[in-house]
C-alpha positions in Angstrom: 29.4 13.8 8.6 25.9 12.6 9.7 22.7 14.4 8.5 20.5 15.9 11.1 17.9 13.1 10.6 20.4 10.5 11.7 21.6 12.5 14.6 17.9 13.1 15.7 17.1 9.4 15.6 20.4 8.7 17.4 20.0 11.2 20.1 16.3 10.7 20.4 15.6 7.0 19.8 12.2 5.9 19.0 10.7 2.7 20.4 14.0 1.7 22.1 13.8 -1.2 24.6 12.5 -4.7 24.6 8.8 -6.1 24.6 8.2 -8.5 27.4 6.6 -11.9 26.0 7.0 -10.8 22.3 5.3 -12.6 19.5 8.4 -12.1 17.3 12.1 -11.9 18.1 14.7 -11.2 15.5 18.4 -10.6 16.2 21.0 -9.9 13.3 24.7 -9.3 13.7 27.1 -7.8 11.3 30.2 -9.9 11.7 32.4 -7.4 9.9 31.7 -4.5 12.3 30.1 -6.1 15.2 26.8 -4.2 15.3 24.0 -6.2 16.7 20.3 -5.5 16.2 17.5 -7.2 18.2 13.8 -6.4 17.4 11.0 -7.5 19.5 7.3 -7.3 18.4 3.7 -7.9 19.3 1.4 -8.6 16.6 -2.4 -8.2 16.5 -4.8 -9.0 13.7 -1.8 -9.4 11.2 -0.2 -6.1 12.1 2.9 -4.9 14.1 0.9 -3.4 17.1 4.1 -2.7 18.9 7.8 -2.8 18.0 11.0 -2.2 20.1 14.6 -2.4 19.4 17.9 -2.9 21.1 21.1 -2.3 19.2 24.7 -2.3 19.9 26.7 -0.4 17.4 27.6 2.7 15.6 25.5 5.9 15.2 24.0 5.0 12.0 23.0 1.4 13.2 21.0 3.0 16.1 19.5 5.6 13.8 18.4 2.9 11.2 16.9 0.6 13.9 15.0 3.6 15.3 13.6 4.6 12.2 12.6 1.2 11.1 10.6 0.6 14.2 8.7 3.7 13.4 7.8 2.4 10.2 6.8 -1.0 11.2 4.4 0.0 14.0 0.9 -0.4 12.9 1.7 -2.0 9.5 1.2 -5.3 8.0 3.4 -7.5 6.1 2.1 -6.3 2.8 2.6 -2.7 3.8 6.2 -3.5 4.8 7.2 -5.6 1.7 7.2 -2.4 -0.2 9.7 -0.8 1.9 13.2 -0.7 0.3 16.6 0.1 1.7 16.8 3.1 -0.4 13.8 4.5 1.4 15.4 4.2 4.7 18.6 5.9 3.3 16.6 8.6 1.9 14.6 9.3 4.9 17.6 9.6 7.1 19.2 12.2 4.7 21.8 9.7 3.2 24.5 7.7 4.9 28.2 7.9 4.4 29.7 5.0 2.4 31.4 3.5 5.5 28.0 3.4 7.3 26.1 1.7 4.6 26.2 -1.5 6.5 23.7 -0.1 9.1 20.8 0.1 6.6 21.5 -3.5 5.5 21.4 -4.6 9.1 18.0 -3.0 9.6 16.5 -4.2 6.4 17.7 -7.9 7.0 16.1 -7.8 10.4 12.9 -6.5 8.8 12.9 -9.1 6.2 13.3 -11.9 8.9 10.5 -10.4 10.9 8.2 -10.4 7.9 8.7 -14.1 7.6 7.6 -14.9 11.0 4.5 -17.0 11.2 3.0 -14.8 14.0 2.0 -12.3 11.2 -0.3 -14.8 9.6 
């Protein structure tokens, strides 16, 4: 049902955890399924120097969050503003129809983080 990429990100999450005294904190919840994604980030010179996630949810939600933190690390707002939900889905080898919500959760969290004044 899940691609090898999704299973890899789920079984071996990248950047899991939480940053102490972060510059940015974003938390999104999907009320329909109960998935929760929390991003914490440290910003240096307009870049995401460090990003961590905590997620409560399905396999796809964990995999999407893990992939997202990899993409965010070292990037600027301009770099990440070009990232599309379709890029995430493609990189994870596709998502089953019933798991599409996980990609929306991750991208909503990213869009909120990109609006944070700490990135200026």
